[in-house]
N, C-alpha and C positions, 0 to 999 in steps of 0.2 A: 556487096556492102557499100553504102554510100560514103562519101568523104566525111560527113559528119559522124556517122557511126564509127568509122575507122578512127577518127580523131578521138572520140570519147573512149573507145575500147582500147586503143593502143597507148595513148598517153597515160591513162590511169592516174588522173589528177586528184581524185577524191572530191571532197566538198569545198565549196567556196567559203573562205574564211575572211575575206576582205573585199570591200568594194572601194576602188581607188578613183577619186575624182580630182581632176585638175582644176585649180581655181587661180584667180588673179592675185588674191590677197588672203592668205590663211587667217590672219588675225581678225580681219573683218568678217570673213565667212564663219569662223568659229563664233564670234559674237552674235551674228545673225542666227545661226543654228541653235545656240544655247538660249537666246532671249525670245526668239520668235517661234521656233519649232520645238524647243525643249530637248534637243539632242545634246548630250554631253554627260559628264565633263570630258574635255579633251586634254590629252597629253601632247605637248608640242616639243619638237626637237629640230635642230639644224642638222641635216644629214649630209655629211661629206665623207663618202666611203674611203677606206684605206686603199682598196683596190676597186677600180671601175673601168669597164670597157664598153665602148660604143662601137657597134659594127666591127668587133674584133680588134679595135685600136684602144690603147691605154687612154683614159680620160682622167686627168688629175684636177680638172677645174670644175667638176660637177658638185654643186651645192644646192640642196633642196630644203625648203622650210616645210615641215610636215606636221599636221595635226591628226591625232588618232583618237577616236571615241569607240568604246566597246558598246555595240548596239544590243547584242545578246551574248551569252557566254561563248558562242561559236562564231560570231560575226562582228567585224569591226568596220568602221568607216574611216578611210584615210583621205585627208585633204592634202594636196600637193601644190606648192608654189615653187616655180623655178626661180632660183636666185642667179645661178650661172651654169653654163656648160652642158645643158641637157636638151638635146634637140627633140626628143620624142614628146616630152610633156609640152614644150614650147610649140612644136608643130601642131599638136592636138588642139591647144588653146587657140592658135591662129585659124585653124581650119573649122573647128567645131564649136568654139567658145567653151565656157565652163561646163563640166559634166563628167559622166562616168567614162574613164579611159581604160581601166583594166579591172579584171577580177583576179584576186590573189588566192592561191591555193597553198596551204601549208603542207609540206611533204616530208617524209622520212626517207625518200628515195630521190633526192635532188639530182644526182648524177644520172640515175636511171631515166628520169623524166626527160632530161636534156638529150640523152642518147636516143630515146624513142622519138623525140621531136625531130631530131636530125634524120632518122630513118623515114619520117613522113615529109621530109623536105620543108620543115618549119624552122626558119632561121631564128637564132637568138639575136634580138636587136641590141640588147644591152644587158650587162650584169654588173653586180656590185657585191662586195664582201667587206664587212666591217663589224666591229663590236658596237652594240647599241646599249647605252646605260639602261639598266632595268630590264633588259630583254635577254642579252647574251650575244653570242656570235651569230650574225645573220649573213646568209648567202641568198641572193635573189636574182632572178633573170626574167626578162620580158621575152615572151615568145610571140612571133609575128602571126597572130591568128586573126587580125582585124578583118581582112578580106573574107575569111571563112565564116566568122561568127559575129562580126561587128564590134568586137572589143578585143583588147590584148589579154593574154593570160600571163599572170606573173606566178612563177614558181618560187616558193619561199621555204627556206630551211632555217630553223632557229635552234641553236644549241645553247641551252641555258647556262648561266655562269656556274 
């Protein structure tokens, strides 16, 4: 079995539910996407998780400005602007410019996916947990899959209110 087959079969992520793009300015990008491309409407929020960890250490200063548009009933586009404290989005922007940084997978087996990733020696780069108005309680983690597939995987669990 190849590394990629093992990754797919062992992680059992399911289908992509989100395409996450890092941008310099969420408001400007949303305006361009809505006016020029016709993508939207966008919901925007300031994301400051109640619990956040980066490389296993508590991170209390992470703040992201996020725009989300539902492209299809199954797929959303997430635009992310770093306000403070998030090295992964900031590093991506510096190295690659604006663009697709992660693919998000909604799961009902969050802890199981993280355990399977650990067995494959795929580190969790960062994770956050918080209540998001209109969505519910959200737990999300970035898996370090960039070298394997050219994009990070985000594992997302949403418990509705």
